[in-house]
N, C-alpha and C positions, 0 to 999 in steps of 0.2 A: 504493500500500500504506500504510494508516494506521500511523503509528509508535506505539510503545508509550508508556506513561507514563514508562518509563525514559528513552526518547529525549528526551521533553519535560523531564523532571527534569534531565537533563544539560544541555539547552539553557538552562534557567532558571539553573542554577549558573554557566554561562558568561556569561550576560547580566548577572547580578548583579555580576559583575566588570567590567561595561561593555565586554565583548568582543562585537562584532557576530557574528551567525551568518553562515554561508555563504549565497550566493544560493539554492542548492538547498534548504537548510534553511528559508529564509524562504518560498520557494514552497510547500513542503509544509505548513508551519505555517499559511499563509494559506488553503490548501485545507481544512485541518482546521477552522480557525476559521469559514470560510464555511459549512461544513456545520452548525455549531452556531448561528450567527447567523441563518441563513435560517429556522430554527425559532422564533426569538424574535419578539416582537410589537412593533408601533409604540409601544404602551404596555406595557412589559415589567413584569410583577408581580415584586416583591421583598419578601422577608420580613425582619423584624427578628430579631436585631440586625444592623445594617449601618452602615458608616462611609462618609459621602458626601464625595467629593473634587471640587474644581474644576480649573481649567486647570493643566496641567503644562508644556506648551510646551518639550519637549525638555530640561528641566532634570533630567537623569538622577539626579545625586547628591542632589538635593532629593527626588526620588521615593523613593530608597533611605532617606533620612532619614524621610520620611513613613511608610514601612513600619516603620522602627525605633521610631518613636513610637506609631503606631497598632496595631502588631502585624503579623506576617507572615501572608500567605495560606498555608494555608487557615484558620489560627486566628482570623483576623478576616475578616469578609465586607466586600467593598468595592463601592461604586458610583461610577464615574468619569463625570463629566458632559462629557466631550469636550475637545478641544484638547490632544492628546497631542504634536503635532508643530509645527514652525516656531519660529523665533526663538531657541530655545536651541541649544546646540552638539551635543546628543546625541539628536536626534529619532529616529534609526534605532534606537538601543539602547532608548530609552524606549518607543516603540510596540511594538517586538518583544517586550520583556519583558511588557508588559500583555497583548498577544495570546497569548503563551505561557502566562501565568497563566490566561487565559480558557479556553484549550484544556485545560489541566491540571485546573482547578477550576471547571468551567462554572457550577455552581449557586451558587458563592460569590463570583464576580466578575461585575459587570455593567459593560459599557463602552458608553456612549452616543456618539452622533455630535455633534461640535462643528462650528462653521462652518469650522474649519481642516482638517477631515477631508474635503477636496475637492481635485479635480485642479487646479482653477484657482488656488485660494488657495495651495496648496503650491508652485506654480511661481513664486510671487512672494516668499514669506516664508521660504524656506530649506530645506524638506524635500527638494524635488527636487534642488537643488544639492548637498545633503549626501549624498544617495543616489549621485549621479554621482561625488562625490569619494571616497566610501568603497568603491564597487563598480565604478567605471569605466564603468558604463552605467546606463540608467534602469529596468532590469527590476524591481529591488526596489521602486522608487517605484510602478511599475505594479501589482505584486502587492498592495501596501498600499492604493493608491487604489481598486483594484477591490474590495478587501475592505471599504473604508469605506462603499461603497454598501449594505452589508448591516447596518450598525450600527443598533440601535434608536434611535428619535428621542427617546423619553422613557421614564421608568420610574415606577412607582407603588408606594410602600412602604406595605404593610398598608392599601391602599385610602384612605390619608389624606394622604401626602406625595407631591406630584407633582414629579418631578425632570426637568430638561431643561437644555440648554446655554444657550439664550438667553432666550426668553420667549414671550408669548402672541401670538395672531394674530387679527385681526378676522374671518377666515374660519372660525375654529374656536371654537364655543361649548362643546362637550362633549368628553369623552374619547372617546366613540364617533366623533365627527367625525375625531379623530386616528387612531383605529383603522382608519378607512376609507381613509386615504391610501395611495398606492403609493409606498413609500419607496425602493425599490431602483433608484436612479438618482443621477446627479451632483446636488449641491445646486443647485436652480434659482435664477435671479436674483431671482425674486419668487414670491409665492404662499405658501400655508400652511406648506409644509415649510421654505421659506426663513425664514419668520418665526420658527418654533420655534427655529432655530439662530442668529438674528441680533437679535431684539428685546431691548429693555431697559426696565426699570421707570423711571418718571419722576415728578417731583413734581407735574406738571400732570395734571389729570383727563382722561379720555378717551384717544383714540388720537392720536398725533402722528407727524410725519415723522421718521424716524431720521437723525441726523447721519452715521451709518455708510454711508448710501446703500443699505441693505438692511434689511428688517424694519421694525418700528414702535417707537415708545415707547408704553407703556401706563400709565395712571394707577391710583391706589389703587382707584378705583371699579370699574375693569375687573377687577383682580385679586380684589377682594372678591366681585364678582359671579360670576366663574369658579369660585372656591373654593366659594361657596354652591351654585351650580348642580350642581357635581360632587361635593359632599359631602367636600371637602378641608379640611384644617386649615392647609396650608402649600404654597407653591410654592418649591422649592429650585432655584437656578440658578447659573451661573458667569458666564463671558463678559466680566465687567468687573473690572478691577484695583481692589481695595479695600485701603486701606493697612493695615487691621487684620487682613486675611485673610478677614474675614467682615463682613457688614453686614445687619442687620435693617432692612427698610423697608416702606412702605405698611401701617402699623399692624400690623406682624408678619404680614402676609399673604404676604410674600416675604422670602427670605433669599438673599443672594449669597455664594457660597463661592469663594475663589480660593486655589489650592494651589501656586503658584510663588513662593517667597520671593525678595525682591530681584530682581523680574521684569526680564528682559533684562540681568541682572547689574548693574543700575544704579538701579532704582526705589526701593530702600530699604523696600519694603513687607514686612509679615509674611505668612505663609501660614497657612491654617486647614484643618482637616477637621472635619466635623460628625458626631458619634457619636449 
């Protein structure tokens, strides 16, 4: 039975106070979110105005501060570029709040998949253990990681700004190539879907082997060519810690946005959002 707006509003109120939902509420919420996300595209169209956000990584109180500065939903439209979980102390509350906001304001919140929205990565970097600690079993972890398979891989703002978590892929020259991917699966170890979530821009031209062990590095020539081919003005991505919170690179063909300040509670970086 789908719950009413009132139920989700109540859950959002609870979550904003950093109080986790019951396992049953999470299950229902994930079912509602899946019904929404399955209708969305690999390249999800987004209209202006919208505020673009990078990695959050379970830093719940920083997410609340982000909303305080940027404006609360639904007054501000948001596009989040993945990595909601792992590393921070409040992955459960962070991802539950973002999913609840998606369910409540579907047209105003866009949530993309990051490389950490994966079963394998979350078992190593904290989300799985946090779910066990907070719920006593892995059911909530399973509900969320099953939902992650449905998250769009990329978004396109007003046909001009291309948003994704990681970067480009040597297998994908056009947005239509991306539209043709079957995304509803665990993040693969290699291939185009993996690249979109793992790749990084680099000072060297062409394609390079990524030090991360997944995805590629891509040069300014690659980004400029991709933008030209697809009629884009900018690639907006996250995935890399940048000390100022944002970093223009590759002759302003690419911007990196990182939204977890003092990352891992020790890096001393600033956070940014792009309006």
